[in-house]
TORPA-605339 format. One record per residue (C-alpha): x, y, z. Coordinates in steps of 0.001 Angstrom, whole numbers, padded with zeros to 6 digits, always signed. Each point is the difference from the previous one (the first is absolute). Layout:
BEGIN
XYZ ...
This chain:
BEGIN
+007531-018568-025077 -003132+001695-001335 -003421-001427+000785 -001846-000620-003263 -003522+001275-000607 -001302-003551-000157 +001562-000800+003379 -001453+003175+001521 -003464-000775-001372 +000108-003458+001522 +000982+001423+003393 -002736+002627-000063 -002747-002554-000490 +000829-001349+003446 -000009+003165+002129 -002751+002210+001424 +001313+003415-001057 +001963-000306-003259 +000419+003798-000296 +002612-000197+002748 +002435-001702-002385 -000723+001333-003491 +001834+003341-000088 -000308+002263-003036 -001702+002780+001970 -000263+003567-001240 +003202+001943+000813 +001988-003148+000784 +003485-000059-001523 +001163-003080-001903 +003511+000786-001192 +001837-001933-002675 +002555-002142+001849 +002281-000099-003031 -000038+003799-000334 +000865+000383+003690 +002820-002547-000328 +001561+002034-002830 -000631+003476+001383 +002868+002431-000380 -000982+001792+003224 +001636-002455+002378 +000318-003596+001109 -003413-001713-000335 -001979-000975+003059 -003355-001762+000429 -001984+000329+003227 -003072-001885+001204 -001924+002130+002508 -001672-002515+002293 -002867+000738+002366 -000725-002778+002534 -003771+000219-000204 -002584-000397-002745 -000349+002366-002945 -003177+001521+001481 +002011+001305+002965 +003382+000664-001569 -001302+002116-002882 -000950+002710+002497 +003544+000310+001377 +001283+003440-000996 +003623-000792+000850 +000063-002814-002530 -001460+002347-002632 +002746+002570+000668 +002804-002557-000344 -001565-001558-003111 +000003+003383-001743 +003526+000900+001145 +001624-003197-001205 -001855-000122-003308 +001072+003591-000688 +003588-001319-000320 +000607-001170-003599 +002347-002807+001107 -002330-001344+002700 -003450-001486+000201 -002355-000779+002862 -002894-002429-000102 -002485-001006+002696 -000877-003207+001796 -002428-000564+002852 -000447-002930+002354 -002307-002523-001656 -003163-000997+001840 +000067-003662+001169 -001989-001143-003048 +002620+001469-002352 +002857-001353+002104 -001513-003478-000280 -000538+000408-003750 +003616+001061-000573 +001343-002896+002030 -002203-002553-001743 +001036+001339-003409 +003650+000149+001115 +000196+003642-001100 +001862+002855+001730 -001547+003223+001233 +000271+002713-002645 -000151+003755-000471 -003160+001702-001215 +001532+002151-002733 +001778-002598-002141 -000637-003287+001868 +003716-000579+000614 +000662-002469+002794 +001421+001698+003072 +003319-001815-000266 +000520+001850-003318 +000441+003329+001800 +003259+001423+001319 -001632+001256+003207 -003200-000879+001848 -001010+002856+002288 -002650-000544+002678 -002034+002660+001753 -000599-000907+003667 -003006+002042+001150 -001336-002293+002742 +001452-002771+002141 -002834-002411-000757 +001076-000045-003667 +003282-001754+000842 -001113-003544-000830 -001053+001178-003474 +003571+001116-000709 +001086-003612+000305 -002798-001125-002315 +001197+002412-002692 +003632-001103+000373 -000891-003664-000101 -002251+000401-003050 +002899+001843-001659 +002074-003142+000413 +002428+001681+002390 +001368-001294+003311 -001690+001803+002861 +003241+000831+001799 +002349+002533-001570 +003020-002069+001048 -001192-002914-002153 -000477+001924-003261 +002438-000368-002855 +001891+002961-001428 -001973-000032-003250 -003343+000254+001792 -001839+003299+000459 +001037+002281+002817 -002882+000110+002502 -000512+003294+001832 -002730+001659+002054 -001133+003380+001277 -003013+001578+001633 -000966+000892+003539 +000485-003532+001356 +003580-000043-001291 +000883+002377+002843 +000117-003056+002223 +001667-002170-002618 +001081-002816+002295 -002939-002465-000050 +000176-000163-003814 +003731+000679-000371 +001101-003542-001004 -002341+000053-003010 +001409+003182-001578 +003344+000867-001552 -000512+003669+000892 -002628+002322+001426 -000596+003643-000873 -000687+002006+003133 -002123+003114-000324 -001235+001863-003044 +000900-001773-003213 -000278+002665-002690 +003766+000610-000150 +001607-003027+001609 -001767-002608-002144 +001484+001416-003202 +003435+000142+001648 -000283-003643+000993 -001190-001082-003437 +002892+001794-001698 +002495-001916+002159 -001716-003297-000821 -000106+000870-003706 +003723+000806-000066 +000769-003263+001799 -002145-001945-002444 +001778+001605-002957 +003396-000838+001468 -001218-003575+000476 -001075-000249-003647 +003258+001521-001188 +001979-002485+002124 +001513+002838+002028 -001210-001709+003148 -001116-003511+000862 -003382-001274+001061 +001554-000946+003328 +000620+003706+000650 -003570+000617+001212 +001445+000688+003464 +001821+002978-001510 -003323+001288-001377 -001552-000191+003467 +002924+001933+001467 -000438+002690-002652 -003715+000208+000772 +000754+000434+003697 +001965+003167-000828 -003150+001673-001336 -001556+002165+002728 -003298-001536+001025 +000757-003567-001136 +000221-002780+002583 +001611-003317-000954 -000905-002489+002755 +002685-002562-000858 +002689+002579+000857 -001169+000254+003625 +000338-002454+002865 -002604-000233+002754 +000806-001226+003515 -002423-000819+002792 +000141+000147+003783 -000508-003005+002273 -003514+001307+000713 -000856-000037-003700 +000170+003724-000765 +001932+001395-002943 +003410+000931+001379 +001471+001644-003110 -000284+000403-003762 +003433+000773-001393 +001474+000239-003505 +002456-002727-000923 +002702+002574-000754 +000623+003755+000074 -000921+000491-003663 -003693-000345+000923 -001815+002710+001978 -000866-000887+003591 -003493+001433-000503 -001848+000647-003256 -001568+003428-000265 -003504+000285-001432 -000067+001798-003347 -002043+003201-000104 -000708+002032-003115 +000122+003779+000551 -003136+000742-002041 -002814-002016-001504 +000584-000901-003624 -002580+000344-002773 -003316-001611+000846 -000861-002966-002270 -002201+001393-002776 -000735-003168-001982 -000685-002764+002533 -001033-003395-001265 -003763-000415-000168 -000792-003354+001633 -001837-002626-001971 -002333-000707+002907 -001352+001664+003116 +002718+000728+002567 -000002+001023+003637 +000529+003698-000838 -001296+000405-003523 +000813+003688-000479 +002786+002367-000923 +002468+000959+002716 +002261+002989+000592 +002444+000017+002909 -000363+003555+001298 +002332-000324+002978 +002420-002514+001463 +000658-000209+003713 -001984+001201+002996 +000882+002504+002708 -002622-001018+002575 +002253-002337+001993 -002515-002683+001043 +002127-002383+002043 -001654-003200-001222 +000406+000864-003686 +002905-001580-001865 -000819+001853-003229 +000371+003323+001813 +003625-000905+000739 +001143-001864-003104 -001356+002550-002488 +001496+003063+001680 +000559+002811-000814 -003102+001696-001421 +000250+000922-003683 -002924+001664-001752 -000743-000148-003678 -000746+003584-001152 -003637+000716-000825 +000781+000694-003664 +001600-003443-000351 -002936-001696+001710 -002502+001720-002291 +002051-000826-003084 +000187-003636+001109 -003780-000118+000419 -000431+001429-003512 +002350-002608-001457 -001649-002868+001868 -003466+000912-001210 +001217+000439-003587 +002040-003224-000092 -002298-002337+001880 -003571+001264-000062 -000255-000452+003767 -002826+001940+001618 +001553-000251+003469 +003436+001101+001175 +001399-000635+003462 +002316+002622+001512 +002317-002218+002006 +001909+000888+003142 +000331-001197+003580 -001906+003165+000950 -001541+001593-003072 -001540+002966+001801 +003457+001043+001247 +001117+000990-003516 +000396+003784+000131 -001931+000493-003264 -002569-002772+000284 -003069+002282-000036 +001186+001767-003161 +000815-003337-001653 -003443-001455+000723 -001824+003199-000955 +001787+000413-003341 -000160-003692-000915 -003735-000116+000665 -000594+003205-001957 +002117-001086-002966 -001724-003372-000271 -003527+000981+000972 -001378-001129-003371 +001918-003283+000243 -001620-000682+003395 +003442-000874+001343 +000055-001402+003522 +002882+000883+002310 +000775-002283+002939 +002110+000924+003030 +000805-003287+001730 +001619+001551+003073 -001548+002972+001801 +000749+001311+003458 -002673+000565+002630 -001005+003638-000298 -002605+002213-001617 +002312+000753-002935 -000144-003675-000985 -003793+000188+000026 +000182+003030-002302 +002271-001921-002366 -002282-003021+000080 -002971+002225-000742 +001827+001473-002995 +000603-003438-001536 -003392-001491+000954 -002276+002897-000778 -002650-002270-001504 -000461-003405+001649 +001466-000313+003494 +001885-003272+000409 +001713-001026+003216 +002241+002345+001954 +003044-001631+001624 +002243+001030+002838 +002311-001789+002413 -000024+000929+003701 +002135-003159+000572 -000719-000008+003771 -003103+000698+002058 +001492+001818+002965 +001860+003284-000053 +002732-001516+002174 +000724-002700-002576 -000215+002395-002952 +002709+002030+001727 +002095-003136+000510 -000038-000694-003741 +000430+003711-000835 -003173+000138-002056 -000363+003709+000750 -003792-000140-000084 -002424+000852+002797 -003527-001260+000536 -001207+003496-000813 +001749-000286-003383 -001724-003310-000630 -003441+001205+000993 +000240+003260-001940 +001257-001805-003118 -002874-002480+000226 -002444+002860+000606 +001222+001782-003134 -000316-003223-001997 -003540-000692+001181 -001050+003606-000558 +001414-000192-003529 -002197-002953-000859 +001941-003123+000874 -001975-002877+001494 +002909-002442+000169 +003332+000293+001775 +002791-002559+000195 +002208+000020+003093 +003367-001718+000346 +001263-001032+003424 +002750-002242+001321 +000193-002159+003098 +003113-001494+001556 +001834+003340+000043 +002788+000535+002559 -001295+000842+003525 -003597-000775-001059 -002510-001048+002660 -003517-001387-000189 -001242+003474+000934 +001675+001434-003118 -001824-002565-002118 -003348+000804+001612 +000630+003618-000980 -000249-001131-003640 -003535-001216+000660 -000866+003199+001856 +001332+002176-002830 -001922-002033-002572 -003146+000578+002049 +000646+003750+000120 +000402+000169-003784 -003035-002201-000596 -002189+002263+002144 +001469+003093-001651 -000781-001331-003470 -003547-000962+000889 -000628+003440+001490 +001277+001813-003085 -001240-002309-002758 -003293-000927+001650 +000636-003685-000640 +002254-002858+001046 +003414+000604-001575 +002364-002758-001046 +003286-000254+001895 +002351-002623-001382 +002493-000611+002799 +003132-001886-001064 +002219-001159+002866 +003389-001425-000946 +002616-001449+002313 +003183+002023+000332 +003211-001603-001308 +003182+001706+001292 +002131+000548-003101 +003754+000483-000578 +001388+003537-000227 -002755+001503+002179 +000018+001267+003599 -001970-003137+000906 +002494-002450-001517 +001068-001050+003497 -003446-001040+001272 -001549-003468-000296 -003197-000982-001747 -002961-000130+002367 -000978-003546+000950 -002770-001953-001676 -001962-000090+003250 +000225+003759+000456 -001112+000726-003549 -002905-002412+000124 -001199+001443+003306 +000088+003516-001401 -001725-001034-003206 -002738-001548+002151 -000308+003250+001952 -000623+001880-003223 -002491-002566-001273 -001923+000361+003260 +000036+003806+000150 -000388+000910-003695 -003515-001316-000509 -001696+003235-001045 -002167-000032-003098 +001964+001112-003027 +003376-000991+001503 +001800-002659-002028 +003062-001370+001793 +002809-001947-001673 +003296-001205+001399 +003210-001604-001203 +000694-003715+000102 +002417-000962+002759 +002016-002534-002020 +000571+002512-002795 +001228+002569+002522 +002285-002538+001663 +001586-001060-003304 +000492+003611-001094 +001801+000740+003276 +002123-003120-000309 +001126+000745-003548 +000445+003755+000388 +002159-000252+003146 +001985-003144-000739 +003615-000737-000802 +001730-002089-002663 -000818-003320+001642 -003664+000497-000906 +000834-000731-003655 -000008-003684+000985 -003534+000377+001336 -001202+001914-003068 +001393-002652-002313 -001455-002862+002051 -003462+001641+000160 +000104+000445-003779 +000999-003648-000474 -002984-000984+002169 -002307+001995-002291 -000106+003587+001316 -001208+002332-002756 -001731+003393-000036 +000104+000395+003777 -001442+003517-000325 -003234-001500-001354 -002330-001210+002754 -001376-002834-002138 +003517-001277-000770 +001779+000587+003312 +000840-003172+001935 +001676+000968+003288 +000465-003640+000976 +002633-000326-002752 +002049+002769+001581 -000253-001615+003418 +001181-003279-001483 +002904+001822-001641 +000921+001675+003290 -000090-003345+001762 +002431-001335-002589 +002185+003074+000550 +000506-000561+003710 +003048-002087-000788 +001627+003099-001472 -000653+001946+003197 -003032+001854-001345 -002339+001193+002734 -003007+001860-001444 -000695+001724+003316 +003396+001672-000290 -001251+002002-002972 -003500+000669+001276 -000795-000076+003723 +003482+000494+001460 +001635+001727-002890 +002508+002766+000612 -001516+001369+003207 +003389+001240+001125 +000632+002483+002810 +002161+002158-002272 +000946+000523-003619 +003005-002322+000235 -001592-003286-001078 +000667-000783-003676 -003073-000362-002177 -000217-002208-003117 -000518+003044-002228 +002953+001979+001386 +001911-000577-003246 -002426+002486-001589 +000411+003728+000626 -003323+001605-000917 +001406+003453+000695 -001831+000406+003296 +002214-000484+003011 -000536-002623+002671 +000504+002758+002560 -003031+001826-001380 -002143-003145-000077 +000913-000860+003579 -000742+003552+001120 -003403-000157-001666 -000668-003334+001713 +000766+001575+003374 -002221+002983-000820 -002761-002466-000877 +000293-001702+003373 -000246+003433+001616 -003022+000931-002140 +001837+002975-001519 -000870+001340-003446 +002580+000892-002643 -001210+002761-002363 -000213-000371-003775 +003592+000110-001214 -000839+002596-002647 -000524+002404+002900 +002764-001220+002303 +003000-002122-000927 +000644-002845+002434 +003474-000890-001280 -000984-003425-001301 +003142-000187-002153 -001605+000026-003443 +001513+003398-000822 +003551-000779+001039 +000813-003408-001366 +001395-000848+003428 -001317-002372+002631 +000065+002714+002638 -001126+003593+000516 +002786+002051-001566 -000696+003368-001612 -002835-000029-002503 +000415+000941-003632 -001689+003155-001338 -003785+000127-000069 -000362-000241-003759 +001886-003307-000208 -003183-002006+000623 -002577+002635+000738 +000159-000779+003721 +000549+002695+002637 +003527+000392+001340 
């Protein structure tokens, strides 16, 4: 089905931001479906790339841009986009009895061979169900007919696939640049065989088995989960020996070409600028950071490629700002040369360069000064913890002297505003550690006033730590509501200096994130029930209704679902023996390494940057142990 112009116009008169649903943006790709269907290059395949948040957010997702370009570069394939509709558009579609549709050609989602979701954040999960339901598809994979689209997912949240597993036919684990095309080719061949009567529609189970043979593809229906009498996951096992016991995360050896012709959004978006991924992975080893584990190893994009990508972005989009993206941008070995040459080349264009992630040192101040030589905007860094003891526990590798000297350099270079990121609820944290945040803020406030001769602005953001899968802290529970509230109150009381602006995270949002990120397959019942009760856009404070999730959990008690199991008592085992819901996923970092880092955290021991000293995490070997490492040049890590 294709939504007619007249139908679209009628819908758009009833929503607040029509540009979210119009499409037709500069650099978007609207392929001819008939030409793709008759391509001589291979079996045809149509893919809807679905992002479970609104257009304004999803258009800034670089991963989606990469996959969009890759698939559309194949003559026999096409990819189109769809984003979660805001509640006004959802209501309009339902009242008009129309399905959700793609932006490029307004095909209904059930017209596509594959619907592929990106899962960037746990609080987007309810929106996945909205998209499926508006597509006219059963929510549960087991209830879909053979002629319906295959529903898959990927992204960082897919690395604990279990809470959403019943809704997907397959999940892509890890980096999708290679594995997505492999998966689509298998689906395309199966579809062609179906059309040519070489297989039957009832043979969808055979397709799923074929997909499970692709490295990096997890097919939940081919695994059986058992539970202990206490409610823990006891095992996740394949139904037969043709399916791998654990699915290894896919890793590409080198970054592919940076997108040079990204779609220019038809409205303002959250990051309205060009973007070049300059590096993937991080070697710092912060123990709280899931991204630092699941994006290993470090791979740099050469300076020449970065500069060429900036040139292409400016030429093809007209953007006057380009973000150089990385988990730690100042760790790129050629970052100073990249910034210097880019600024010099585009001096007349008044191009702005942004570095979203800088470490705490004077070099970062120098970089910031290079890119903000005219007007000084805010300078951001993340101490994460107030006390040195707790920074050592989390392996931040930063001293108070580093913090003070970095702030001094920033103030002396003209900055009047600094943003500080901290966390509370970290493992082993005490009230005294939290009070150290207030003391450190006071030190920096006084330092700034002394240097700048005025009250400086310190924006202090304090989030609540959520222990995530595949990290050294995956075994620890979430701090209790009472503990977090007491520590937030301590900060409110002790951060009352002029110029200090304190913000903190909402408890219910933190609790739900912990629940969904650490859960097992039984939580799918809760997610579905919360959605049925009206949960939508849980990541948006004005839309989030935690009472719906508590109602859904109450309804789930009959299925043995205890929310405290996933949050306050979750996985605090005395050893590494206890199975975890995400054990079916092998991210390439061994459990032995994670447990060792957890023990080093409890002892307050630092682990050096792994570019200087290899810690045998397993990413180089492909084994879940510490066998001999491969040569140094395999990943660019030290052997």
